[in-house]
C-alpha distance (Angstrom), angle and dihedral (degrees) to the residues before:
residue distance angle dihedral
M1 . . .
A2 3.79 . .
A3 3.78 91.0 .
V4 3.79 90.0 55.6
S5 3.84 97.5 45.3
T6 3.81 95.6 47.9
P7 3.86 96.9 67.0
T8 3.81 89.1 44.5
K9 3.81 92.2 56.1
A10 3.79 91.0 46.2
A11 3.78 91.5 49.8
R12 3.80 90.4 50.3
R13 3.77 90.2 48.6
R14 3.83 90.6 52.2
M15 3.81 91.7 47.2
G16 3.77 90.1 49.9
T17 3.78 91.5 50.4
L18 3.80 91.7 47.3
S19 3.81 90.4 49.9
Q20 3.82 90.9 50.7
R21 3.78 91.3 49.1
R22 3.77 91.0 51.6
M23 3.78 91.0 48.1
V24 3.77 91.4 50.8
A25 3.83 91.9 45.6
G26 3.83 90.5 49.7
F27 3.80 90.9 49.5
L28 3.80 91.5 50.8
F29 3.77 90.5 50.6
V30 3.82 93.7 53.3
L31 3.80 94.4 37.8
P32 3.85 95.8 89.0
A33 3.82 90.4 51.5
V34 3.80 91.3 47.5
L35 3.83 91.8 49.0
F36 3.80 91.3 47.3
T37 3.82 91.4 50.1
V38 3.80 92.4 47.6
A39 3.81 93.0 47.3
M40 3.79 98.5 40.6
F41 3.87 101.7 34.2
I42 3.79 118.0 8.4
F43 3.83 96.9 46.1
P44 3.85 95.7 43.3
L45 3.85 89.4 46.9
L46 3.79 91.8 52.1
M47 3.81 90.8 44.0
T48 3.84 90.4 50.6
G49 3.80 90.6 49.8
W50 3.84 90.3 50.6
M51 3.84 92.0 47.3
S52 3.80 90.2 51.3
L53 3.77 89.8 64.8
H54 3.79 92.7 57.3
N55 3.75 143.7 61.7
W56 3.77 92.5 -115.5
P57 3.79 113.0 -173.8
L58 3.78 122.5 -167.9
L59 3.82 88.5 -116.3
G60 3.74 126.1 21.4
Q61 3.79 139.3 32.7
A62 3.83 120.1 -32.0
T63 3.79 116.7 -126.3
F64 3.82 122.7 -148.3
L65 3.83 111.4 -120.7
G66 3.80 103.3 167.5
I67 3.82 110.9 -149.2
Q68 3.81 94.7 -19.0
N69 3.83 92.1 110.2
Y70 3.78 89.8 54.5
V71 3.80 91.2 49.3
Q72 3.78 88.2 52.6
M73 3.78 90.3 48.7
V74 3.80 91.4 55.1
Q75 3.82 89.3 50.7
D76 3.81 94.8 43.5
R77 3.81 106.7 110.1
Q78 3.79 92.9 -173.5
F79 3.79 91.3 56.1
W80 3.80 92.3 52.6
A81 3.80 90.7 43.7
S82 3.80 89.9 52.0
L83 3.84 90.1 46.5
W84 3.78 90.9 51.4
F85 3.81 91.7 48.4
T86 3.81 89.2 49.3
T87 3.83 89.0 51.1
Q88 3.84 90.6 51.6
Y89 3.80 89.5 49.3
T90 3.81 91.0 49.6
L91 3.82 92.0 49.9
L92 3.80 90.5 49.0
V93 3.80 98.1 46.3
T94 3.83 102.0 39.2
P95 3.87 101.3 65.3
P96 3.81 97.1 51.8
I97 3.80 90.9 45.8
F98 3.79 91.9 53.9
I99 3.79 96.4 41.1
L100 3.81 93.6 49.6
A101 3.81 92.6 40.5
F102 3.83 91.4 53.1
L103 3.79 93.0 46.9
L104 3.82 92.1 47.5
A105 3.79 90.4 47.2
L106 3.82 90.6 52.3
L107 3.82 88.5 47.7
V108 3.80 95.8 52.5
N109 3.81 96.3 37.0
S110 3.72 94.4 95.6
A111 3.78 139.2 92.8
L112 3.76 95.4 -119.1
R113 3.76 116.9 142.4
G114 3.80 112.6 -96.1
I115 3.83 94.1 11.3
G116 3.81 88.6 130.4
I117 3.80 89.0 68.8
F118 3.79 91.3 60.7
R119 3.81 91.2 46.2
T120 3.82 87.9 55.3
I121 3.80 93.5 46.3
Y122 3.82 92.1 51.7
F123 3.78 91.0 47.2
I124 3.85 98.1 47.2
P125 3.85 95.5 87.9
V126 3.79 89.8 58.7
V127 3.78 93.2 63.9
I128 3.81 91.6 52.5
G129 3.77 112.0 97.4
L130 3.83 114.4 -106.2
G131 3.79 91.1 -125.6
T132 3.81 91.2 51.3
S133 3.79 93.5 47.6
S134 3.83 90.3 48.4
L135 3.80 91.1 53.3
L136 3.79 88.6 47.1
W137 3.80 90.6 54.9
V138 3.78 91.9 46.6
W139 3.82 87.6 59.7
L140 3.81 93.3 43.5
L141 3.84 90.4 52.2
N142 3.78 95.9 43.0
D143 3.83 111.0 130.0
R144 3.81 93.4 -138.1
V145 3.79 108.3 36.3
G146 3.82 101.8 10.0
I147 3.80 118.6 125.7
F148 3.79 95.5 -138.6
N149 3.78 95.4 59.0
G150 3.78 90.1 45.8
I151 3.81 91.9 53.5
L152 3.83 93.3 46.1
L153 3.81 90.9 48.3
D154 3.79 92.3 49.3
L155 3.82 90.8 49.8
G156 3.81 90.6 49.5
W157 3.82 92.9 -123.3
I158 3.80 91.6 124.8
Q159 3.83 131.6 30.3
Q160 3.77 98.0 -152.2
P161 3.82 135.4 17.5
V162 3.83 116.4 -76.3
I163 3.76 118.1 -129.8
W164 3.79 95.5 -142.0
L165 3.74 102.7 -176.6
V166 3.77 100.0 49.8
D167 3.78 100.5 66.1
K168 3.85 114.5 66.9
N169 3.81 95.8 -135.1
L170 3.80 94.2 45.3
A171 3.78 91.1 45.5
M172 3.77 91.3 50.7
T173 3.81 91.4 48.9
A174 3.80 91.5 49.5
I175 3.80 93.6 48.1
V176 3.83 92.5 47.0
V177 3.82 89.8 52.3
S178 3.79 92.1 48.2
I179 3.80 94.0 49.0
V180 3.84 92.3 46.4
W181 3.79 88.4 52.6
K182 3.82 90.7 46.6
T183 3.79 101.1 45.9
V184 3.82 108.3 25.5
G185 3.81 90.7 89.2
F186 3.82 92.3 62.0
S187 3.79 93.3 52.6
M188 3.82 88.3 45.8
I189 3.77 91.2 56.9
L190 3.79 92.5 49.5
L191 3.81 91.9 49.7
L192 3.80 91.4 44.0
A193 3.80 90.3 54.5
G194 3.80 89.9 51.0
M195 3.80 91.7 48.6
Q196 3.79 92.3 51.2
A197 3.79 90.7 51.4
V198 3.81 91.2 62.4
P199 3.84 108.9 99.1
D200 3.82 114.1 -113.8
E201 3.82 88.9 -137.4
L202 3.77 90.0 73.0
Y203 3.80 92.4 56.9
Q204 3.79 91.7 44.1
A205 3.82 92.8 50.0
A206 3.81 90.8 48.5
E207 3.80 91.6 47.9
V208 3.82 90.1 51.6
D209 3.82 88.4 51.9
G210 3.81 88.7 55.5
A211 3.82 99.1 -104.3
S212 3.80 113.8 159.0
Y213 3.81 124.0 -131.8
W214 3.80 92.4 -97.3
Q215 3.76 92.2 47.9
R216 3.84 90.8 52.5
L217 3.76 88.6 47.9
W218 3.82 94.9 49.1
Y219 3.82 100.9 38.0
I220 3.81 102.0 32.9
L221 3.80 113.5 21.3
L222 3.78 102.4 38.5
P223 3.83 96.2 47.6
L224 3.82 91.4 47.9
L225 3.80 90.9 48.4
R226 3.78 92.4 57.1
S227 3.85 95.2 103.3
T228 3.78 90.6 45.9
F229 3.78 91.4 50.1
A230 3.82 89.4 50.4
L231 3.83 91.3 53.3
A232 3.77 94.4 45.4
L233 3.80 92.2 46.2
V234 3.79 94.1 50.2
L235 3.80 91.9 49.4
S236 3.79 92.3 45.9
V237 3.80 94.8 48.7
I238 3.78 93.3 46.1
G239 3.80 89.9 49.0
S240 3.81 91.2 50.0
Y241 3.81 94.0 48.7
L242 3.81 88.5 51.1
A243 3.80 92.3 52.6
F244 3.77 112.3 143.0
D245 3.82 116.4 124.0
Q246 3.79 97.5 62.8
F247 3.85 93.2 49.5
Y248 3.81 94.2 42.5
I249 3.80 91.7 51.1
M250 3.78 102.8 34.3
T251 3.83 104.0 36.4
R252 3.83 107.5 7.0
G253 3.84 85.7 -138.5
G254 3.81 92.1 -60.6
P255 2.85 158.2 174.8
Q256 3.80 92.7 60.3
N257 3.79 94.4 -31.2
Q258 3.81 91.2 -61.7
T259 3.85 94.7 130.8
I260 3.76 99.9 49.2
T261 3.79 111.4 131.6
A262 3.81 126.0 -155.9
V263 3.78 93.1 -99.4
Y264 3.83 90.2 46.2
W265 3.80 88.9 55.8
I266 3.78 90.1 49.1
F267 3.81 88.8 50.0
N268 3.81 91.9 50.0
N269 3.82 93.0 50.9
S270 3.77 94.3 45.1
F271 3.80 103.5 39.8
T272 3.80 105.8 17.8
Y273 3.84 101.4 38.4
Y274 3.84 92.2 25.1
K275 3.82 93.0 -132.1
L276 3.76 94.6 143.3
G277 3.79 94.9 164.8
Y278 3.79 93.1 51.8
G279 3.81 90.3 44.6
A280 3.80 88.2 53.6
A281 3.80 91.1 51.9
L282 3.81 90.4 50.0
S283 3.83 88.7 51.0
I284 3.81 92.1 51.9
G285 3.80 89.8 47.8
L286 3.79 91.6 51.3
L287 3.80 90.0 46.6
A288 3.79 90.6 54.5
I289 3.81 91.7 49.2
L290 3.79 92.3 49.1
G291 3.80 90.6 48.8
L292 3.79 90.8 52.5
L293 3.80 92.5 47.8
S294 3.80 91.5 49.3
V295 3.80 92.8 50.9
L296 3.84 90.7 48.9
Q297 3.81 92.1 49.2
L298 3.78 93.1 48.6
R299 3.80 91.6 47.7
V300 3.80 92.0 51.3
L301 3.79 94.7 45.6
R302 3.82 98.6 35.2
D303 3.77 115.3 135.7
D304 3.81 111.5 -125.2
T305 3.80 92.8 178.5
T306 3.79 112.5 132.1
Y307 3.77 124.4 -160.7
């Protein structure tokens, strides 16, 4: 009996050693990602939370305030006005992004020769920096040398150049158009990936059963894209609520502080008024709001399909 049990124990010992080696190897593989996450996300988040409890000047000694910064945030009318403006901007920019992204994804979701060129063309604006694209649109909308005013004047639709970025409504329209142009390619790629994950057999079976193109689109594609829509929507909404560059470059918050977004207000408090502690509290408040919005979106668009 001893001769039989000895190899078994040795085999178990070797298996245990191999399992430990694999565990250590796996840990070493994920260690860089863990360190990067801790250094670039966890530590800054904890530091921001700690700063939000203090009067933290740019120079000088920090003073502990407790939740006083958060009480000030609740009473800050400009913060809530900027948050409401950001919400309006998000509601305006999200539908055209999704509609155009879905149509473009349908357009390029084919095996036509050279279709990859069009996918690249539609995606090119995404790789342009947001600051660069905002400066580009400032030039395009310029009332003296801008292309848009020149085209509208040549067509006779306007009698004199339009100063787009002075009026709040015109500025909002211009920024929405620029952001749709800049970001629609990213949502298109996400939706295209979701479309290509749908098995062709489902379309073929539906076609055999006599389903039209629109019926296949409505009853097969859209339900199966629900998870992809949820991901794209959460990313789009978060990106819209974090809008800063385009308003800072194109409008400077004007006219009369009517185009100040939530992040713009955080920037002003932190780096214009040097209230770093209050800016940190505003950042934590915005993070909580975004977390709540993301949870609500994922709950509404969650996919309960079981296979």
